[in-house]
N, C-alpha and C positions, 0 to 999 in steps of 0.2 A: 603278697609274696615279698620276702626280704631280698633286697639287692645290695650290692656293694656300696651303693650310694646312701643306704640307710645307716651304715656304720661310719661315724665321723672319723676322720684321720687325726691322729695325734699331732698337735702343732709342732712338736719337737722334730717330727719326721720331715716336715717341709721347711723347717727354719734354715735360713742362710747362715753363713759363718758368724756375722756380727750378732744376729739374733740369738744364735746358740751360745756364743761367748758371754753375752750380757743378759741372758735369760729374758730377752724381749718376747719370746714366744709365750710367756705367761701373762702378758699384759691384758689380753682379752678376758681372762678369768678374773683378774683383779678389778677390771672395769665393771664386769657384771656383778661382782660382789659388792662394789661400791654403790651400785644402783639399787640392788635388792638382795634379800637373803638368797644364798646359793641353794640350789636344789640338786638332786642326784643326777638329773639329766644335764646339768651344766658341766659336770666333770668329764674329762676325756677318757676314752677307753684305755685299758691297761695295755702296755706293750706285751707282746707275746711272751717275752722272756721274763715278765713280771707276774705272770699268772701262777696261782698257787698250784694248780694241777700239774703244770710242767715242772715247776720247781720241786714239787714232792716226788715226781717220777725220777728226776735227775738225782736227787739225794738218795732215794731208795735204791736206785741202780748202783750208785757208787758205794753205798753202805753194804749192800749184798756182795759186791765185788771185793771190798776190803775184808769182809767177814771170811770169804772163801780163802783169800790170800793169808789172813792171819791164822786160819785153821791149818793151812799147810806149813806155815813157818813157826807156829806155836806162840806168836806174839798176841798181845791183848789189843783188840780193836778199839779205836778211839773215834767217837762220833764227830768230834770237832775237827779231826783231820779229814774225815769224809766231807764235812761241810765246806772246809777250805778248798778241797780239790774241785768242787763244782763251781767255784767262782770263775767268772768270765775273764779270759786273758785280756780282752779289750778293756774291761773295767780296771784291772790291775795295771795295765799300761797307762791308762789315763791318770790313775792315782800316782804312779811313779813319775810321770812327766810333770804333773802339777807340783809334786814335791820337789822335783829338780828345779823347776822355774822359781819356786818360792825360795829355795836355798841359794840359787844364783842371785836372785834379787836382794836377799839379805846381805850378800857379800858386795855386790856392786853399788848399792845405794849409799852406804857410808864412804865408799871409795870416791864416787863422784861428788859427794858432799864435801869431802876433804879437798878435792881438786878445786871445787867451786870457791870454798873459803880461802884457800891459799892464793888463788888467782885474784880474788876480790881484795885481798890484803896486800897484794904486790904494788909496786910503784906505778907500773903501767899495765893495769888489768886489761886483758884482751876481751873485747865485747863478744866476739864470736865464740870464744871458749866458754864464757859465762852462759851465753844463751844455749850452747850445746849441752853443757852440764845440766842446766835447768830442764831442758827438754828431755834428756836421758833419764833424769830422776823422776820426771812425770811419767814417762813410759814404764819405768821400773815399778813405780807405785801401782799403776794400772795393771801391770803384769802380775804382781804379787796378789792384788785383790782378786783378779780373775782366777788365779791358781788356787787360792784359799777357798773361794766360794765353790768352785767346781769340785775340789777334793772333798769338801764338807758335804756337798750334795750327793756325790757318788758314794761316800761312806754311808750316808743315811740310806740310800737305795740298796746298797749291799746288805746293810743290817736288816732292812725290811725283808729282803729276799731270803736271807738266812732264817729269820724268824718265821716266815711263812712256810718254808720248806721243813723246818724242824717241827712246827705244829702239825703239818700234814703227815709227816712220818709217825709222830707220836699218836695222832688220832687214828691212823691206819693200824698201828700196832695194838692199841687198846681195843679197837673194833674187832681185830682178829682174836683177841683173848676172850671175847664174849662167849657165854655159854647159852646156847639156844636162842641167841639173838636178843635176849632180854637186857643184858648189860649194855650191849651196843645201842639199843634203842634208848635206854636211860641216859647213856653218855651223850648221845646226839642231842637229846632234849636239853640236858644240862649245858652242853656246849653252846646251843643256840641261846639259851636264857642267860648264859654268863656274859654275853656281850654288854648287858646293862648292869652287871654286878661288879663289886670291888675285887672279885676273885677271877675276873676275866683273863684269859690268856693274852689279851691285848696289852696288859700291863706288865707282862713278863718280858725281860730282855733275853737276848740270845744266850747269855751265860746261864741264866736260870733255867731256860729250856733244855740246855745241854745237861744240866744237873738232874732235871726231872727225867730226861730220856735215859740216863744211866740206871735209873731204878726200874724201868719197864722194858728196855731194849737190851737183850742179852749180848 
C-alpha cells in the first residue's frame, strides 16, 4: 500500500531562506550525479503546479472563457493572451521584485564605487567610510547575483509551464478532431515516438507552439 512516506518531499519545500536564495537545496542531486549516473528515481517529484494535467486544465478553462467573452464582444481570441492570464501572481511578483533588486543594484554599485574612489583619493581618507563602501558594494554584488539567478530560474520554469500547457491543449484539440478514434490513436503513437525524433514537440518553444495552435484551434 502506498503511503505519504513513499512520496519524497521536494527539497525546495523544506529549504530555509539561505538554502532557497543560494539554491543549496539542489546540492544533494549534484552530489549524486557526481558519484554515479543519475536515474529517474533520483529526481524529485514535480510540484503540483508544474504538472501537465493541471496546467492543461487551467489553460483550457481560460481559453474557453476567453472564447465566450470574444464571441459576445466580437473580438478575435488570442491564445497567447489566455496563456499569459494563467500565470501565477506569485511568480510575477518574484520576477518583478528580482528585477527591482537588479535595477537598484545597478544604480547603487557605481554610486558607492565613486564614493570609495573619491574618499580614497582625499587627503585624509576615512577608514570607516572605505570599509563601509566596500562592504556595501559586496552586498550589492551578491544581491544582484541572487536576483539575476532567481529571475532566470523563474523565467525558465514559467516557459516550461507555458510549453506544457500549450502542448496539452493542442493534443486535446487534435484528439477531439479524430474520426472514429483512428486519428487519435495514430496521433498518440506518433506523439510517444516523437520523444526520440528530431520533430519532437520538446524542441518547440512557446512561440512556435502558439503558431501551431492558431492552425488547429479556432
